[in-house]
VEXDREN-2710 file (C-alpha; in Angstrom, 1 decimal):
% VEXDREN-2710
k/r/px/py/pz
1/UNK/95.5/74.5/116.7
2/UNK/95.3/77.8/118.9
3/UNK/97.5/80.4/118.0
4/UNK/98.0/83.7/120.0
5/UNK/98.2/86.9/118.1
6/UNK/101.2/87.8/119.4
7/UNK/102.6/84.6/117.4
8/UNK/101.8/86.0/114.3
9/UNK/103.3/88.6/112.2
10/UNK/101.6/89.9/109.2
11/UNK/103.3/91.0/106.2
12/UNK/101.3/92.4/103.3
13/UNK/102.1/93.6/99.9
14/UNK/99.6/96.0/98.3
15/UNK/98.9/96.5/94.5
16/UNK/101.8/99.2/94.3
17/UNK/104.2/96.5/95.9
18/UNK/104.4/98.7/99.1
19/UNK/105.3/96.0/101.9
20/UNK/104.0/96.7/105.4
21/UNK/104.9/94.4/108.5
22/UNK/102.0/94.6/111.1
23/UNK/100.9/97.9/109.7
24/UNK/104.2/99.8/109.7
25/UNK/105.7/100.5/106.1
26/UNK/108.9/98.6/105.8
27/UNK/111.7/98.4/102.8
28/UNK/111.9/95.2/101.2
29/UNK/115.7/95.3/102.3
30/UNK/114.6/95.4/106.0
31/UNK/112.1/92.5/106.1
32/UNK/114.4/89.7/106.5
33/UNK/115.9/90.9/109.6
34/UNK/112.2/92.1/110.7
35/UNK/111.4/88.4/110.3
36/UNK/114.4/86.8/111.8
37/UNK/114.0/88.8/115.0
38/UNK/110.3/88.3/115.3
39/UNK/110.9/84.4/114.9
40/UNK/113.8/84.0/116.8
41/UNK/111.8/84.2/120.1
42/UNK/110.2/80.9/119.2
43/UNK/110.7/79.9/115.7
44/UNK/108.5/76.7/115.7
45/UNK/105.8/78.4/117.1
46/UNK/105.9/81.9/115.2
47/UNK/103.9/82.2/111.9
48/UNK/104.4/84.9/109.1
49/UNK/100.7/85.8/107.6
50/UNK/101.7/87.1/103.9
51/UNK/99.0/89.0/102.5
52/UNK/98.9/90.1/99.0
53/UNK/96.9/92.1/96.6
54/UNK/95.9/90.5/93.1
55/UNK/98.0/93.1/91.5
56/UNK/101.0/92.8/93.5
57/UNK/103.9/91.8/91.0
58/UNK/105.8/88.5/91.1
59/UNK/109.1/90.0/91.5
60/UNK/107.9/91.6/94.9
61/UNK/106.0/88.7/96.0
62/UNK/109.2/86.1/95.3
63/UNK/111.4/88.9/97.0
64/UNK/109.3/88.7/99.9
65/UNK/109.4/85.0/99.9
66/UNK/113.0/85.0/99.4
67/UNK/113.8/87.1/102.4
68/UNK/111.5/85.1/104.9
69/UNK/112.8/81.7/103.9
70/UNK/116.5/83.1/104.3
71/UNK/115.6/84.6/107.6
72/UNK/114.5/81.2/108.9
73/UNK/117.7/79.6/107.3
74/UNK/119.9/81.8/109.8
75/UNK/117.5/80.5/112.5
76/UNK/117.9/76.9/111.2
77/UNK/114.2/76.4/111.2
78/UNK/111.7/75.9/108.3
79/UNK/109.4/78.8/108.1
80/UNK/105.7/78.6/108.8
81/UNK/103.9/80.7/106.3
82/UNK/100.5/81.4/106.0
83/UNK/99.4/83.1/102.6
84/UNK/96.4/84.7/101.6
85/UNK/95.7/86.9/98.2
86/UNK/93.3/89.7/98.7
87/UNK/91.2/89.6/95.5
88/UNK/89.0/92.4/95.1
89/UNK/90.2/94.6/97.7
90/UNK/89.7/97.4/95.4
91/UNK/86.3/96.2/93.9
92/UNK/83.1/97.9/94.7
END
């Protein structure tokens, strides 16, 4: 399946639970709105790529997942989420 880079929103949580969306720092409270605005263009063809560090807290991870799912529910469309865990990012 070919996917255009413009159809992927990359959301990252680092080891300190700092959230970035396409490289821009964002508060957890705003991520749902950002996802909704991104996906509203074409919800069935947009992908949310979630990347986490192995030290990301479960609480932050589940808050992020909840925000994404709620955003898609408001759009009445199931989310397409690609997840990766960034193991060993700080290992040398």
